[in-house]
N, C-alpha and C positions, 0 to 999 in steps of 0.2 A: 307524105314524110310527117307522120304524127309525133308531135313531142319535140321536133328537132327542126328549128327554122332553117330556111335555106341559106342564109349567112352562116350559121354554125355548121351545116353541113359541108359547104364550099370550104369553111375553113379548115375542118378536120380533113379534107381531101387535099388541100394544098398542104398540111402540116403532113399528111402521110406520104406524098409526093416528094418532100423535101427538094423542091425545085430541080426535078430531074435527076437527083441522086437516088439509086437503089437503096431502101432503108437498110442499115446494117453491113453495108458491103464495104470492104476494106482491101486495100492493095497494099501490100508490104513490098518496100524497095529492097531489090536483090541485094545481097551482101556486096557484090562486085560494084555496085553503084553507090553505096552509101558515102554520103560526105563524112569524111573523118578529118578534116582541116584542123590542124593543132595552131593554136594563137599562143603567143607571149602573154604572160600575166600582166606585164605592163600595158601592152598595147591593149588588150581586153579591157582593164581598168581605165584606162585614158578614153578608149571609145565609148564605153559605159558612161562616163560622167559627161562626157559631150551630148550623147544621144539622149541621156537623162534631162539635161538642160533644154535641150531642143522639145522633147515632149512635154514639158512642163509649160514652157512658152506656147506649146499648141493647146495645151488645156487652158491655159489662162486668157487665150483669144478665142476659146471656144470653136476649135477647128477639128477637122478630120474626126477620129472616133472619139472626141470631147464635146460634140456638139449639146450633147443634153445638159441642162440645168443642174443635174444632178452632180454635177463636176463643180468645185469651188476652190477657194483658196488652201482649204484644208485637205483637199484630195491628196492622197500619197500615190506617187506613180513609182513602181517597181520594175525595174529591168529583170525580167525573168531569165531571159537566155539572149544570146547573140550568137548567130551562127553565120560563118565567113566562107566567101568563095575562095579558091586557091589562092587568088592575088590579093585577096584582102581588100578589094575595092568594091564588092558587093556584100551586103549583109541582110540576114533575117532577124527581126527583133520581136521577142514576144514580151510585151509589157502588160503589166497588172495594175488596175487601178484600184486603191484601197479607199473605201468611204465608211463613215459612221452609219450605222444601221437607220438611223434618223432621216438619212437622204433617201431613202426607200418611199415608194408611194404607199405600201403596205408593207411596214417594217415587221419583222419576225423579232420580237423583243427577247427571244432566248439567246440572241448573239449580239456582240457589240459592234462588228463589222462585217460588210459584204464586200465582194471582189469582183470585178469584170476584168476580162483579157481581150487583149487585141493584138493582132500580127501587122507588122511594118515591114515593108521593103526599104531598102537605104542604099544609095550609091555614095562612096566617099568624094567628097570634095576637097579644097585645100586643107582646112583646119575645121571642117564640120561635114556635115552629111545631107543629103536630099531626103527627106522621109516621105514615103507615099503609105497611105493606110490601106491593107489588104483587106477588103470587106467580106472575104468568103466566109469565114467563120468568126462569130462573135460571141464570147461565152459571158453571161451576166448572172448576177444574184446568186454567186456561191459563197457559202459561208466559211469554206475552208481554203487557204491560200495554197497549200500543198496540192489538193484536189484540182482545183482550177489550173494550176501549173502543169499537173500531169494530163489533164483534159484537152488544154490546146495543142500540146504535144502531141497526143493521140489523134487528133483531128487533122492537123496538118501534116503528120507523118504518115497516116494510112488512111484517111478519108479525101484529101484534097485530090488525087488523082481519079476518084470515083465520080467525080462531078461530070454531069453530062448537060448538053444542051438541050433544047427542046425536040431535036431531031434523034436524041438518043446517042450522039457521038459524045466521047470524051472530051471535056473543055481543056484539062492540063495533061501533058505528056508524063508527069510525074508528080511525085511527093516533094515537099520541101527538103527532106532530108536526103535527097537524090543529087549526086554532082552534076547530073544533066541539067538540074533546074537553074544552075546559073547562066545557061546559054538559050534558056527558053524565052520564047516570045513575050511573055508577061514582063519582062524588062522593058522591050520596046513600048507596050502598051502604057506602062506606069511612068516611063521617063522618056518621054519623046525628046529628041535630039534638036 
């Protein structure tokens, strides 16, 4: 292995394997299984404010996706999307963290801000939600909010169901925009009763 250290070589192998995912593989949700739950604007806005307050508290305490010291009191949390189950008791949240470029280790000074995006699963409680970070895809260091918004949806709506375990079996039966997702075992895994 001339010119390439063993660590760099294995790092490249790991990146190419994408943890058991076939690089570039996409599975699109069939039209008949697409989740098309409509929500009243007042409910959506109320839930958005509750979730936003909870995510800010998680960030302020350095928990879940906000464990890094790059997040601080001026980090802006943006609720990009909330996707609902038909009974409105389970939701998927795409959250974007906006930070000043000076918080990056190697800042690209052509930009003022950079964005990271995360996915959370949540179950409704009386006046709040139980939030659990879904650590499958985490997008970091984007310079355009619209681009990161589209990319996180693309990954969770077309690549989530492509993830495979070490034996080559699919880990998840469907993508997050599939109505069958709401009854999948992922909920038991993240929200043990």
